[in-house]
C-alpha positions as CSV (number, residue, x, y, z in Angstrom):
1,M,62.4,110.6,87.1
2,N,60.0,112.4,89.5
3,S,60.1,109.5,92.0
4,M,63.9,109.4,91.8
5,A,64.1,113.2,92.5
6,A,61.7,112.8,95.4
7,C,64.0,110.1,96.8
8,V,67.0,112.3,96.4
9,R,65.2,115.1,98.3
10,N,63.9,112.9,101.1
11,P,65.7,109.5,101.0
12,T,64.4,108.3,104.4
13,K,60.9,108.0,103.0
14,C,61.9,105.6,100.2
15,N,65.0,103.7,101.4
16,R,65.3,101.0,98.9
17,G,68.3,99.4,100.5
18,K,66.2,97.4,102.9
19,W,65.3,94.6,100.5
20,F,68.4,94.9,98.4
21,F,70.8,94.2,101.3
22,L,68.6,91.3,102.6
23,S,68.6,89.7,99.1
24,A,72.4,90.3,98.8
25,F,73.0,88.7,102.2
26,L,70.9,85.6,101.4
27,F,72.7,85.3,98.1
28,A,76.1,85.4,99.9
29,C,74.9,82.6,102.2
30,F,73.7,80.6,99.2
31,L,77.0,81.2,97.4
32,F,79.4,80.5,100.3
33,W,77.4,77.8,102.2
34,W,74.8,75.9,100.1
35,L,75.9,76.2,96.5
36,P,78.9,73.8,96.9
37,S,76.7,71.2,98.4
38,L,74.2,71.6,95.5
39,L,77.0,71.3,93.0
40,F,78.4,68.1,94.6
41,R,75.0,66.4,95.0
42,A,73.1,67.5,91.9
43,V,75.8,68.3,89.2
44,V,79.0,66.3,89.7
45,H,77.3,63.6,91.7
46,Q,80.1,63.3,94.3
47,A,79.9,62.7,98.0
48,D,79.3,65.9,99.9
49,A,81.3,66.2,103.1
50,V,78.8,68.6,104.6
51,E,76.1,66.8,106.6
52,N,72.4,67.5,106.4
53,G,72.4,68.5,110.1
54,T,75.0,71.2,109.4
55,I,72.9,72.5,106.5
56,A,69.8,72.5,108.8
57,I,71.7,74.6,111.4
58,S,72.7,77.2,108.8
59,V,69.2,77.4,107.4
60,L,67.7,78.0,110.9
61,A,70.4,80.6,111.6
62,M,69.3,82.4,108.5
63,V,65.7,82.3,109.6
64,F,66.8,84.0,112.9
65,F,68.8,86.6,110.9
66,V,65.8,87.5,108.7
67,A,63.6,87.7,111.8
68,G,66.0,90.1,113.5
69,Y,66.4,92.1,110.3
70,L,62.6,92.5,109.8
71,F,61.9,93.1,113.5
72,P,59.5,96.0,113.5
73,V,60.9,99.2,115.0
74,P,58.7,102.3,115.5
75,G,59.8,105.6,114.0
76,R,62.9,106.6,115.8
77,T,64.4,110.0,116.7
78,T,67.8,110.9,115.5
79,R,70.1,113.9,115.8
80,K,71.4,115.5,112.6
81,L,74.4,117.7,112.3
82,S,73.6,121.1,110.9
83,E,73.8,121.8,107.2
84,P,76.9,124.1,107.5
85,T,78.7,121.2,109.3
86,L,77.8,118.7,106.6
87,N,78.8,121.1,103.8
88,A,82.1,122.0,105.4
89,C,83.1,118.5,106.1
90,G,81.9,117.3,102.7
91,E,84.1,119.9,101.0
92,L,87.1,118.9,103.1
93,A,86.5,115.2,102.3
94,Y,86.2,115.9,98.6
95,G,89.5,117.8,98.6
96,V,91.4,115.2,100.5
97,T,90.0,112.4,98.3
98,I,91.2,114.2,95.1
99,L,94.6,114.9,96.7
100,V,95.3,111.4,98.1
101,A,94.1,109.8,94.8
102,I,97.5,110.5,93.2
103,P,99.7,108.7,95.8
104,A,97.0,106.0,96.1
105,L,97.2,105.2,92.3
106,V,101.0,105.3,92.3
107,L,101.2,102.8,95.2
108,A,98.6,100.6,93.6
109,V,100.5,100.4,90.3
110,Q,103.8,99.8,92.2
111,F,102.2,96.9,94.2
112,W,100.7,95.4,91.0
113,R,104.1,95.5,89.2
114,S,105.9,93.9,92.2
115,H,103.4,91.0,92.4
116,A,102.7,90.5,88.7
117,G,105.0,87.5,88.4
118,M,103.7,85.7,91.5
119,S,100.8,83.4,91.9
120,Y,98.2,84.4,94.6
121,G,99.1,81.7,97.1
122,F,102.7,82.9,97.3
123,A,102.2,86.6,96.7
124,A,99.7,86.8,99.5
125,I,102.5,85.7,102.0
126,D,103.9,89.2,101.5
127,P,101.3,91.4,103.0
128,I,100.4,94.9,101.8
129,P,103.0,97.3,103.5
130,S,101.6,99.4,106.3
131,L,102.4,102.6,104.4
132,Y,100.3,101.4,101.4
133,Q,97.4,100.5,103.7
134,A,97.5,103.8,105.5
135,V,97.3,105.8,102.2
136,L,94.7,103.5,100.7
137,Y,92.4,103.5,103.7
138,T,92.7,107.2,104.2
139,H,91.6,107.6,100.6
140,L,88.7,105.2,101.2
141,F,87.6,106.9,104.4
142,F,87.4,110.4,103.0
143,G,85.8,109.2,99.8
144,F,83.0,107.6,101.7
145,M,82.6,110.6,103.9
146,Y,82.1,112.7,100.9
147,L,79.5,110.3,99.4
148,G,77.7,110.3,102.7
149,T,77.4,114.1,102.7
150,A,76.8,114.5,98.9
151,N,73.8,116.4,97.7
152,P,73.4,115.8,94.0
153,E,70.6,118.4,93.7
154,I,73.1,121.1,94.7
155,Q,76.5,119.7,93.7
156,G,75.4,117.7,90.7
157,W,76.4,114.1,89.8
158,R,79.9,114.7,88.4
159,R,81.5,114.9,91.8
160,I,79.8,111.8,93.0
161,L,80.9,109.8,89.9
162,T,84.4,111.2,90.1
163,V,84.9,110.2,93.8
164,S,83.4,106.8,93.2
165,I,85.8,106.0,90.4
166,L,88.8,107.4,92.2
167,V,88.1,105.4,95.3
168,A,87.6,102.1,93.3
169,L,90.4,102.4,90.8
170,P,93.5,101.8,93.1
171,R,91.8,98.9,94.7
172,L,90.8,97.4,91.4
173,I,94.5,97.5,90.4
174,I,95.6,95.8,93.6
175,S,92.9,93.2,93.5
176,L,94.2,91.9,90.2
177,H,96.8,90.1,92.3
178,W,95.2,90.1,95.7
179,G,91.9,89.3,97.4
180,R,88.5,90.1,96.0
181,F,87.4,91.8,99.2
182,F,89.9,94.6,98.6
183,L,87.9,95.6,95.5
184,A,84.5,95.0,97.1
185,Q,85.5,97.2,100.0
186,A,85.4,100.2,97.6
187,I,82.5,99.3,95.3
188,L,79.8,97.8,97.5
189,P,79.6,100.7,100.1
190,A,79.2,103.2,97.3
191,L,76.5,101.0,95.7
192,L,74.7,100.6,99.0
193,I,74.7,104.3,99.7
194,A,73.5,105.1,96.1
195,I,70.6,102.6,96.5
196,A,69.6,103.7,100.0
197,R,69.7,107.4,99.0
198,G,67.5,106.8,96.0
199,W,70.2,107.6,93.5
200,V,69.8,104.3,91.6
201,R,66.4,103.5,90.1
202,F,65.6,99.8,90.0
203,T,64.9,98.5,86.5
204,L,65.5,95.1,85.0
205,M,68.5,96.4,83.2
206,R,69.9,97.9,86.4
207,L,69.5,94.7,88.3
208,L,71.3,92.8,85.5
209,Q,74.1,95.4,85.7
210,I,74.4,94.9,89.5
211,A,74.5,91.1,89.0
212,V,77.3,91.4,86.4
213,L,79.2,93.7,88.8
214,A,78.8,91.1,91.6
215,M,80.1,88.3,89.4
216,A,83.0,90.5,88.3
217,I,84.0,91.1,91.9
218,L,83.9,87.4,92.6
219,F,85.6,86.0,89.5
220,V,87.9,88.7,87.9
221,P,90.4,88.8,90.8
222,S,90.5,85.0,90.9
223,L,91.1,84.7,87.2
224,T,93.8,87.4,87.0
225,R,95.7,86.0,90.0
226,G,95.9,82.6,88.3
227,D,93.1,80.4,89.8
228,S,92.2,77.7,87.3
229,L,88.6,77.1,86.4
230,T,89.0,75.3,83.1
231,E,89.8,71.8,84.0
232,Q,87.1,69.1,84.6
233,G,85.6,69.4,88.0
234,E,87.7,72.5,88.8
235,I,84.6,74.8,89.1
236,A,83.0,72.5,91.7
237,N,86.3,72.4,93.6
238,W,86.7,76.1,93.4
239,F,83.2,76.6,95.0
240,A,83.9,74.0,97.6
241,A,87.1,75.8,98.6
242,G,84.9,78.9,99.1
243,S,82.4,77.0,101.3
244,S,82.7,77.4,105.1
245,L,80.0,75.1,106.3
246,Q,82.5,72.2,106.4
247,L,84.8,74.5,108.3
248,F,82.0,75.0,110.8
249,Q,81.2,71.3,110.9
250,D,84.8,70.1,111.5
251,N,85.6,72.6,114.2
252,T,82.7,72.7,116.6
253,D,84.9,70.8,119.1
254,L,87.8,73.2,118.6
255,S,89.8,73.5,121.9
256,L,90.3,77.1,123.0
257,M,92.2,76.2,126.2
258,G,94.5,79.1,127.1
259,R,93.0,81.4,124.5
260,C,90.7,84.4,124.7
261,P,87.2,84.0,123.3
262,P,87.7,84.6,119.5
263,L,84.4,86.5,119.2
264,L,85.5,89.0,121.8
265,V,88.9,89.4,120.3
266,S,87.6,90.0,116.8
267,L,85.1,92.6,118.1
268,T,87.7,94.6,119.9
269,A,90.8,94.0,117.7
270,K,90.9,97.6,116.4
271,T,90.1,99.1,119.8
272,I,92.3,97.2,122.3
273,P,96.0,97.0,121.5
274,Y,96.4,93.3,122.1
275,G,99.9,93.3,120.4
276,M,101.2,95.9,122.8
277,L,99.7,94.3,125.8
278,G,101.0,90.8,124.7
279,V,97.6,89.1,125.5
280,C,95.2,87.3,123.3
281,V,97.8,87.2,120.5
282,L,99.5,84.6,118.3
283,D,102.3,84.4,115.7
284,L,101.3,83.6,112.1
285,G,104.2,83.2,109.8
286,T,106.1,86.5,109.6
287,K,103.3,88.2,111.5
288,K,104.0,88.5,115.2
289,N,101.6,89.2,118.1
290,V,98.5,89.5,115.9
291,P,95.1,89.3,117.7
292,A,94.0,85.7,118.1
293,S,90.8,85.9,116.0
294,L,89.1,82.7,114.8
295,D,90.4,82.9,111.2
296,Y,94.0,83.0,112.4
297,I,93.5,80.2,114.9
298,L,91.9,78.0,112.2
299,T,94.8,78.8,109.8
300,I,97.4,77.7,112.4
301,N,95.4,74.5,113.0
302,D,95.5,73.7,109.3
303,P,99.1,74.2,108.2
304,I,98.6,72.3,104.9
305,N,96.4,75.0,103.6
306,R,97.9,76.1,100.3
307,N,97.4,79.8,101.0
308,G,98.0,79.4,104.8
309,I,99.9,82.5,105.8
310,A,97.8,85.4,104.4
311,S,94.5,84.2,102.9
312,G,94.2,81.3,105.4
313,T,91.3,79.0,105.8
314,G,88.8,81.7,106.2
315,S,86.2,81.5,108.9
316,N,82.5,81.3,109.5
317,Y,80.5,83.6,111.8
318,L,78.3,80.6,112.8
319,L,81.4,78.9,114.2
320,E,82.5,82.0,116.0
321,L,79.1,82.2,117.8
322,Y,79.0,78.5,118.4
323,L,82.4,78.5,120.2
324,F,81.1,81.4,122.3
325,G,77.9,79.8,123.5
326,G,76.8,76.8,121.5
327,L,73.7,76.7,119.3
328,P,71.7,79.2,121.5
329,A,74.5,81.8,120.7
330,V,74.3,80.9,117.0
331,Y,70.6,81.6,116.8
332,V,70.4,84.6,119.2
333,G,73.6,86.1,117.7
334,S,72.2,85.7,114.1
335,A,69.1,87.6,115.2
336,L,71.1,90.4,116.7
337,F,73.3,90.4,113.6
338,G,70.2,90.9,111.4
339,F,68.8,93.6,113.7
340,S,72.0,95.7,113.6
341,S,72.3,95.2,109.8
342,R,68.8,96.6,109.4
343,R,69.7,99.7,111.5
344,F,72.8,100.3,109.3
345,V,70.7,100.1,106.2
346,G,68.3,102.8,107.6
347,W,71.2,105.1,108.6
348,I,72.9,105.1,105.2
349,G,69.7,106.4,103.7
350,M,70.3,109.7,105.3
351,R,72.8,112.5,104.5
352,S,75.4,111.9,107.2
353,L,79.1,112.1,107.9
354,F,78.9,108.5,109.3
355,C,77.2,107.1,106.3
356,G,80.4,105.5,104.9
357,I,81.0,103.8,108.3
358,W,77.7,102.0,108.2
359,A,78.0,101.1,104.5
360,E,81.4,99.6,105.2
361,C,79.9,97.5,108.0
362,L,77.2,96.2,105.6
363,T,79.9,95.3,103.1
364,R,81.8,93.3,105.7
365,A,78.5,91.7,106.7
366,L,78.1,90.3,103.2
367,F,81.4,88.4,103.7
368,A,80.5,87.2,107.2
369,P,79.3,83.7,106.0
370,R,83.0,83.0,105.3
371,G,84.6,85.4,107.9
372,D,84.5,86.6,111.5
373,L,81.5,88.4,112.9
374,G,83.7,90.8,114.8
375,Y,85.2,91.9,111.5
376,V,81.9,93.6,110.8
377,Y,82.0,95.9,113.8
378,E,85.6,96.2,114.8
379,R,86.3,99.5,113.2
380,I,83.2,101.4,114.4
381,P,84.8,103.1,117.5
382,S,87.9,104.2,115.8
383,L,86.1,105.5,112.7
384,I,83.5,107.4,114.7
385,L,86.3,109.1,116.7
386,T,88.2,110.0,113.5
387,T,85.0,111.4,112.0
388,L,84.5,113.6,115.1
389,L,88.1,114.8,114.8
390,V,87.4,115.8,111.1
391,V,84.4,117.7,112.2
392,A,86.4,119.6,114.9
393,F,89.1,120.4,112.3
394,A,86.6,121.6,109.7
395,W,84.9,123.9,112.2
396,A,88.2,125.2,113.6
397,T,89.3,126.1,110.1
398,R,86.0,127.8,109.3
399,L,86.1,129.8,112.5
400,L,89.7,131.0,111.8
401,R,88.7,132.0,108.3
402,I,85.7,134.0,109.5
403,N,87.8,135.6,112.2
404,W,90.4,136.6,109.6
405,N,87.8,138.0,107.3
406,A,86.2,140.0,110.2
407,S,89.6,141.4,111.2
408,S,90.4,142.4,107.6
409,A,87.0,144.2,107.3
410,V,87.6,146.1,110.6
411,Q,91.1,147.2,109.5
412,N,89.8,148.3,106.1
413,T,87.0,150.3,107.7
414,A,89.5,152.0,110.1
415,K,91.6,153.1,107.1
416,G,88.5,154.5,105.4
417,E,88.7,152.0,102.5
418,P,85.4,150.9,101.0
419,N,84.9,147.2,101.5
420,A,81.8,145.2,100.9
421,T,82.7,143.1,103.9
422,A,82.6,146.2,106.2
423,T,78.9,146.2,106.2
424,R,78.5,142.5,106.5
425,S,77.2,141.1,109.7
426,F,79.4,138.3,110.9
427,N,77.4,135.7,112.5
428,Y,79.7,133.0,114.0
429,P,78.4,129.6,113.0
430,R,77.2,127.6,115.9
431,L,78.4,124.0,116.3
432,H,74.9,122.8,117.1
433,V,72.6,119.9,116.5
434,Q,69.4,120.5,114.7
435,G,66.1,119.6,116.4
436,W,64.8,116.2,116.8
437,T,63.3,114.7,113.7
438,T,61.2,111.6,113.5
439,H,61.1,109.3,110.5
440,E,60.7,105.8,109.5
441,D,63.4,103.5,108.0
């Protein structure tokens, strides 16, 4: 308990997320890349469509990722927002999370009821309405902002547990008939923050619980939405459908004539309004003028895909890098990917308003072996801007409240009414940045 309390007080000195995230990412690569080949070759003894050369490229890419991730970086200097700023924004985020939880749960139940009678392949054709997404993501954003600013030594653990449950529950309900990432997007960032901040103490039982949680995220949505895993050979086929190495292998010669580089599109999809500009877009089923990212391009090129319109073929960040610059881009890009992931892990170990942003990036990184690399980074600019607007709003509200209290005290003093606030010195809070601090990851 003493070591855990020390981590809570000074999480930057015992950031346990470093090895946890690296292990989780290697497990994701094993699950989405290499496990299907292992099943076909060693278990069901069937021909494996993935060639040895493709597996070798993926293994070498992982070596570069690990090298970038473990690249030594000296103690860095960071700026921290003042404690009053963190406390004010944390209280605001907590209030918004509680308030938005009610409509989020109502919309989640309504979505679940409307899709309960459909199989996933057909239900996914009807995307989540924009209003639902706006409410759910607002709820998620403020929930993670609170977790990033939470101080359990002062506020206790009840608030942290309450926010974690309220953020995850609507997405759990929706994921019963939707994609598993919708649930992971709520659970994994909270788990990563808890580990990096020292809130979770590693024991054998704790590791088993985390493993069970990971399996639940992977399998429960698939079972509840109707995926069959009971027939002979169905498990191997299910894992093969989740593999993206064959997707990489079969599309290295993909023609991009007349299209923008998919990597650049996915990196800037949430920053540049491609749909409004009418450039670097495509039509996918009922979706018009969507950014031409690699996963959408692959889906269009594979119309026989059973889930084509919404879930698509998936993607592979190795293929995205390969189409950008060949094998050198695969290896250099993997190293840079690992380096940035390590920085995110270090940043979520500190009490910060931006903690949830980095945790969400790390969650998306765990799905990069079967997704686009740009998907990891695309929301960073918009989320940072939104966070700064929240800071400005919190401080404006606080300054108005202090001004009102000061005016009331002056008026009461002029009337000769005794008031405790009349003798109080009103020091206006300064929107400042604390001094430079140096620490290690």
